[in-house]
Every structure is written in structure tokens, then in C-alpha cells.
C-alpha positions, -999 to 999 in steps of 0.1 A, spaced: -687 421 -76 -653 409 -65 -622 428 -77 -594 408 -93 -559 421 -91 -543 423 -126 -512 404 -116 -533 376 -101 -553 374 -133 -522 370 -154 -509 342 -131 -543 324 -133 -543 325 -171 -507 312 -172 -516 283 -149 -546 275 -170 -524 275 -201 -499 251 -185 -527 227 -174 -542 227 -209 -508 219 -224 -503 191 -200 -536 175 -211 -527 176 -248 -511 145 -265 -477 153 -278 -473 151 -316 -443 140 -336 -426 167 -356 -436 169 -392 -419 143 -413 -407 123 -382 -414 86 -379 -419 66 -347 -402 31 -347 -407 3 -322 -381 -24 -316 -398 -57 -319 -377 -87 -309 -377 -113 -336 -375 -150 -328 -344 -168 -341 -349 -183 -375 -345 -219 -362 -375 -214 -338 -397 -206 -368 -388 -240 -382 -386 -262 -350 -417 -279 -336 -429 -267 -301 -418 -301 -288 -383 -297 -300 -380 -261 -288 -391 -274 -253 -365 -302 -254 -337 -277 -263 -348 -253 -236 -345 -282 -211 -310 -293 -223 -294 -284 -189 -318 -307 -171 -310 -335 -196 -273 -331 -190 -278 -332 -152 -301 -362 -151 -281 -382 -177 -248 -378 -159 -263 -385 -125 -278 -418 -139 -244 -428 -154 -225 -420 -122 -250 -439 -100 -247 -468 -125 -210 -470 -119 -197 -452 -150 -178 -423 -133 -145 -436 -146 -158 -437 -182 -172 -402 -179 -139 -388 -166 -120 -406 -195 -141 -387 -221 -128 -354 -207 -145 -322 -221 -167 -342 -245 -190 -349 -215 -185 -316 -197 -217 -295 -200 -198 -262 -198 -171 -271 -223 -185 -251 -253 -160 -227 -270 -165 -198 -294 -167 -204 -332 -188 -235 -332 -192 -238 -370 -173 -269 -383 -153 -269 -415 -170 -289 -444 -155 -324 -450 -155 -360 -437 -155 -368 -400 -149 -397 -377 -180 -398 -355 -193 -417 -326 -221 -414 -301 -224 -419 -264 -258 -424 -249 -263 -413 -213 -292 -418 -188 -318 -445 -183 -354 -444 -197 -364 -477 -181 -353 -495 -149 -334 -522 -168 -318 -498 -193 -281 -489 -194 -270 -455 -182 -239 -453 -203 -234 -468 -238 -205 -458 -261 -210 -469 -297 -183 -477 -322 -171 -449 -346 -187 -443 -379 -183 -419 -408 -203 -387 -411 -200 -357 -434 -204 -319 -430 -216 -303 -462 -227 -269 -474 -261 -261 -489 -264 -224 -498 -254 -206 -466 -262 -235 -443 -241 -263 -430 -255 -298 -430 -245 -330 -411 -252 -365 -424 -243 -398 -408 -231 -420 -437 -233 -455 -424 -256 -476 -402 -293 -486 -401 -303 -453 -385 -286 -423 -401 -294 -388 -387 -291 -359 -412 -301 -322 -410 -290 -286 -410 -272 -263 -386 -288 -229 -377 -271 -199 -363 -278 -185 -329 -268 -153 -311 -244 -173 -291 -212 -180 -311 -206 -211 -290 -237 -229 -302 -255 -238 -334 -289 -255 -335 -293 -288 -353 -327 -297 -368 -329 -330 -387 -344 -364 -391 -335 -401 -394 -330 -421 -426 -338 -457 -419 -327 -489 -436 -322 -485 -474 -336 -450 -476 -313 -428 -497 -317 -397 -476 -334 -384 -444 -369 -370 -447 -373 -332 -445 -376 -320 -409 -412 -320 -399 -424 -344 -426 -427 -372 -400 -426 -358 -364 -417 -392 -350 -383 -389 -368 -375 -353 -359 -342 -346 -341 -331 -314 -324 -297 -308 -309 -271 -283 -299 -238 -283 -319 -207 -270 -301 -169 -269 -304 -153 -282 -272 -116 -283 -283 -92 -278 -311 -108 -297 -340 -132 -314 -316 -170 -309 -321 -201 -324 -305 -238 -326 -313 -258 -329 -281 -293 -342 -285 -314 -338 -253 -343 -361 -246 -341 -383 -276 -371 -405 -285 -357 -437 -271 -330 -455 -251 -314 -425 -233 -319 -390 -218 -290 -374 -237 -271 -384 -268 -236 -369 -274 -222 -373 -309 -185 -366 -312 -172 -353 -346 -134 -353 -354 -123 -341 -389 -105 -367 -410 -74 -357 -429 -81 -349 -466 -77 -380 -488 -52 -377 -518 
């Protein structure tokens, strides 16, 4: 029978105890709770269609292709004349527009067919920024195609997300977003100067690769 030195036996027992402790699963202290941080999707992404989310994610590509088309088409002077309105990086903090009436216009950039125009600037029209609960809304007030919808907050104070639809002809108001997917609109709303705002719609359903709506507040009427 082999003799075991008392000191060695104590060391062996201690090592075994450490090994056993290492194999045990740690337990939370009594009364303690374990929380996991789960990243929540922005509220607008829960409303937007997958198609519109993809379009907004590809907004930078729409800017690039649309401006390239317009410059190749001989519209460089017109682009420069619009200044920051047509500068992709011009967004400033505090994008939310004040409620009221606005003078608006739209510039359509990029070609979707070989015979299409790469730059079209439309005449001004009237639009309105309203408040519904805690959300701002935008409605085009004149014309045969009248976009309307709501602005949604993002984590970036330079941008809001627009989700809306088109009212056509004699319709009193746009449909609810998602009611007719063929009429859905999704865009990025930004402030690009003092009392200067824009709604950028990447990859619209027809005529262009990028639509840029300019919004300038009108003085209050007496």
C-alpha cells in the first residue's frame, strides 16, 4: 500500500474542489434578474413594406445614378443652379418642418428608358404640413397626382422617413399606406438650409430614378 504525504493529500483535495467549482454553472444571486438588450427595429420599419425598406436602403445609389444620368444628359448647369437642394450630403440637424402651408416643387432625376429625360423641373405647387397626434403629415394640395403621408422619427436627427400614397384625380384624400401597394411612396425628409426642406424619393415607380421635392414655408396669411 502506497503512503500519501498529508500535505500532498490536502493539495489534491483542494485541486479537486477547484475543478468541481469550475464545472458548476454560476447562479444569479437571490432576487437578481438577468436582462438582455434586444435591438428594436425603428417604428417606421414595422409599417413600411419590404420593397420600400429596400428602396430607402439604396437611396445613396439612387442619388449617384440619377445625378450621373443628368450630367451625362447635359444638365450640369441646372444641377449647380439648384445648390444644396441637389447635394446628397446637404442634410442638417432638426429635420422636422413647422406645420403650415408651403410652396413646393419637384425635380425628377435619372432616366428609366433610353428616350426618357434625365432632368425635369416641374412648376411650383402648394402643399401642407399638418399634425395628427404626435406625427407630422405632408399633403400635396393641387394637381392630378397628390402625394400624402406621414413623417416618422429616426435615430438620426437629420432625417425623417416619409411613408405615404398618391391621391388621383378627384379623390378627396390619399389611400392609407399599404392599402394599394402600387401607390405606396417612401422617402427621406431632410432640412438642407434655413427654412429649406426636401423630400427625397429614391426609385419612384415611374419616369425617374430619384424625385426631389422642395418645400419652402409660406408667410402666414392675415
